[in-house]
C-alpha distance (Angstrom), angle and dihedral (degrees) to the residues before:
residue distance angle dihedral
X1 . . .
X2 3.80 . .
X3 3.80 117.9 .
X4 3.82 95.5 -119.2
X5 3.79 91.6 49.6
X6 3.80 91.5 49.2
X7 3.81 92.4 48.9
X8 3.79 92.5 49.0
X9 3.80 91.7 47.6
X10 3.80 94.4 53.4
X11 3.80 92.9 44.1
X12 3.81 87.8 54.2
X13 3.81 91.7 47.1
X14 3.79 94.9 49.9
X15 3.81 93.5 44.7
X16 3.79 91.3 47.9
X17 3.77 96.5 48.7
X18 3.81 90.9 46.8
X19 3.80 88.7 53.1
X20 3.81 90.6 50.0
X21 3.79 91.5 47.8
X22 3.80 89.3 52.2
X23 3.81 93.7 57.3
X24 3.80 91.5 78.9
X25 3.77 111.1 157.3
X26 3.81 96.6 -3.5
X27 3.78 90.1 109.9
X28 3.77 146.4 -99.1
X29 3.81 94.1 -80.9
X30 3.80 91.6 58.0
X31 3.80 89.9 47.6
X32 3.81 92.1 53.7
X33 3.81 91.1 46.2
X34 3.80 92.7 51.0
X35 3.82 91.9 46.6
X36 3.82 91.0 50.7
X37 3.81 89.0 49.7
X38 3.81 89.9 52.1
X39 3.81 90.5 51.4
X40 3.81 89.5 53.7
X41 3.81 93.1 47.4
X42 3.81 92.1 49.4
X43 3.80 91.9 51.7
X44 3.80 92.6 46.8
X45 3.80 89.7 49.2
X46 3.81 90.2 50.8
X47 3.81 91.0 51.9
X48 3.80 94.7 51.0
X49 3.81 97.2 83.5
X50 3.81 118.9 101.9
X51 3.83 88.0 -140.6
X52 3.80 116.0 88.3
X53 3.80 90.7 -155.3
X54 3.81 91.7 50.8
X55 3.82 91.1 51.4
X56 3.82 90.8 48.7
X57 3.81 94.7 47.5
X58 3.80 93.2 46.1
X59 3.80 90.8 52.4
X60 3.82 88.6 49.0
X61 3.80 89.5 52.8
X62 3.81 92.2 50.0
X63 3.81 90.6 52.2
X64 3.82 99.6 39.2
X65 3.81 92.6 47.2
X66 3.83 90.2 44.1
X67 3.80 89.9 -126.9
X68 3.80 86.9 144.4
X69 3.79 106.1 75.2
X70 3.80 100.1 -160.2
X71 3.83 112.1 83.1
X72 3.80 95.2 -154.9
X73 3.80 90.2 52.3
X74 3.82 90.7 50.6
X75 3.81 90.6 51.3
X76 3.80 91.1 48.6
X77 3.80 92.2 51.9
X78 3.81 91.9 55.5
X79 3.81 90.0 76.3
X80 3.82 87.4 73.9
X81 3.82 96.8 58.7
X82 3.83 110.1 15.0
X83 3.80 130.1 80.2
X84 3.79 132.5 29.0
X85 3.82 94.3 -68.5
X86 3.81 109.4 29.4
X87 3.78 117.3 -172.9
X88 3.80 120.1 -104.9
X89 3.82 110.5 -101.0
X90 3.82 108.6 -123.3
X91 3.78 118.8 -118.4
X92 3.78 117.9 -121.8
X93 3.78 103.7 -161.2
X94 3.79 118.3 -152.9
X95 3.80 118.7 -132.4
X96 3.80 88.7 -130.7
X97 3.80 128.2 23.6
X98 3.80 126.1 -132.1
X99 3.81 109.1 -89.7
X100 3.79 92.4 16.5
X101 3.81 122.9 128.2
X102 3.80 118.3 -157.7
X103 3.80 119.9 -171.1
X104 3.80 109.0 -138.5
X105 3.81 97.3 172.4
X106 3.82 115.3 21.5
X107 3.79 125.7 -145.1
X108 3.81 110.4 -92.7
X109 3.78 135.8 175.1
X110 3.80 88.9 -100.6
X111 3.84 96.7 53.5
X112 3.82 101.9 28.8
X113 3.83 93.1 105.7
X114 3.80 95.5 47.3
X115 3.80 129.0 94.2
X116 3.81 113.0 -85.0
X117 3.81 123.1 -134.8
X118 3.78 129.6 -144.2
X119 3.79 104.2 -157.8
X120 3.81 112.1 -159.1
X121 3.78 133.5 -170.7
X122 3.80 117.2 -157.5
X123 3.79 113.9 -108.4
X124 3.80 92.3 -119.1
X125 3.83 89.6 61.4
X126 3.81 101.5 42.2
X127 3.82 90.8 101.7
X128 3.80 93.8 47.2
X129 3.81 119.6 110.6
X130 3.81 90.1 -158.2
X131 3.82 90.6 53.4
X132 3.80 90.0 49.5
X133 3.81 89.5 52.3
X134 3.82 90.0 47.9
X135 3.81 90.4 52.4
X136 3.81 89.3 53.2
X137 3.82 92.4 50.8
X138 3.81 93.1 47.0
X139 3.79 92.8 47.7
X140 3.79 91.4 49.3
X141 3.81 92.2 50.0
X142 3.82 93.4 48.8
X143 3.79 92.9 44.0
X144 3.79 94.9 48.1
X145 3.82 91.4 50.8
X146 3.81 89.1 68.7
X147 3.82 89.9 -147.8
X148 3.80 100.7 108.4
X149 3.79 141.9 61.1
X150 3.77 131.0 -142.2
X151 3.83 115.9 -0.8
X152 3.82 119.6 -159.6
X153 3.80 129.6 -179.1
X154 3.83 122.3 -137.4
X155 3.82 140.4 158.3
X156 3.82 120.2 -104.2
X157 3.80 107.3 -145.7
X158 3.78 145.8 96.6
X159 3.78 129.1 31.9
X160 3.81 97.0 -35.1
X161 3.80 93.3 81.7
X162 3.80 106.0 34.5
X163 3.81 91.8 141.8
X164 3.81 90.1 70.9
X165 3.82 110.7 24.2
X166 3.78 119.1 -159.5
X167 3.80 90.1 -110.9
X168 3.84 91.7 72.9
X169 3.81 92.8 44.3
X170 3.80 98.2 48.6
X171 3.80 113.3 122.7
X172 3.81 94.8 14.9
X173 3.78 144.1 90.1
X174 3.80 99.3 -131.2
X175 3.79 123.2 -162.2
X176 3.82 110.9 -157.9
X177 3.81 114.3 -161.1
X178 3.79 139.6 164.7
X179 3.80 105.0 -102.4
X180 3.79 112.2 -126.4
X181 3.78 94.7 14.7
X182 3.80 118.5 117.4
X183 3.80 91.1 -112.4
X184 3.81 89.1 72.2
X185 3.81 86.2 72.9
X186 3.81 87.1 68.4
X187 3.80 92.3 65.5
X188 3.85 95.0 88.7
X189 3.82 89.1 49.2
X190 3.80 90.6 52.7
X191 3.79 91.9 46.5
X192 3.79 89.7 51.3
X193 3.81 92.9 48.2
X194 3.82 91.0 49.5
X195 3.80 96.6 43.4
X196 3.80 94.3 93.8
X197 3.82 98.4 41.9
X198 3.78 107.8 120.1
X199 3.82 120.0 -124.4
X200 3.79 92.0 6.2
X201 3.84 112.5 159.7
X202 3.83 113.5 -118.8
X203 3.80 112.9 -72.5
X204 3.80 121.0 -122.0
X205 3.81 132.8 169.8
X206 3.80 123.7 -130.4
X207 3.79 124.8 -170.4
X208 3.80 108.4 -123.4
X209 3.84 106.7 -94.5
X210 3.80 93.0 -171.2
X211 3.81 136.2 56.1
X212 3.81 116.3 -34.0
X213 3.82 115.1 -93.1
X214 3.83 107.4 -171.2
X215 3.80 117.0 -153.7
X216 3.77 92.4 10.4
X217 3.80 129.4 105.0
X218 3.80 121.6 -169.6
X219 3.80 118.5 -148.3
X220 3.82 112.8 -166.1
X221 3.80 116.3 -164.6
X222 3.82 113.8 -158.8
X223 3.80 109.5 168.8
X224 3.79 110.9 -158.5
């Protein structure tokens, strides 16, 4: 199994099990729903590799290790690696790769003195068409406000962002700012710009738990 596929799989597993553990007393129905969501995320993660063999072997691992909870789903996945002529596992391409940085709004003379934004999508949603559409709507709203500088898109997952794991961001649009720095005054402007974005997860603000990043606000989108 390729290294990137393995990393993505374990990030999905850890995030999913943390979400399940956080359900607590919310009820059996919520537990089943969250477990079904984890099954879907694991399969999507397995199908993200550009290598057909990697996709096939990752699906085999999910089934053999019983990491997929639903028995019917496990049986259905066997068609991609069992028998003399297994079917080719489809590829589900992500709209942004792990470790990739895509500039959505470049630095220009007009916006060079404005606060920059790092726009993140949670790793569990990087294969989601609805998350991709949400990113487009958020970028458009921030860009049209005229209040901000460069906007870049990245993936929030793995060991790069241990200070704020995806498990505490799930289901929110989280603005991460340096407390006490002048950029924190931009938060109301961002909230205003985002107020009319459809299907935006609830917005919350988190003081930057990592190294200081003056004149930069991170916005992490983690659709539930």
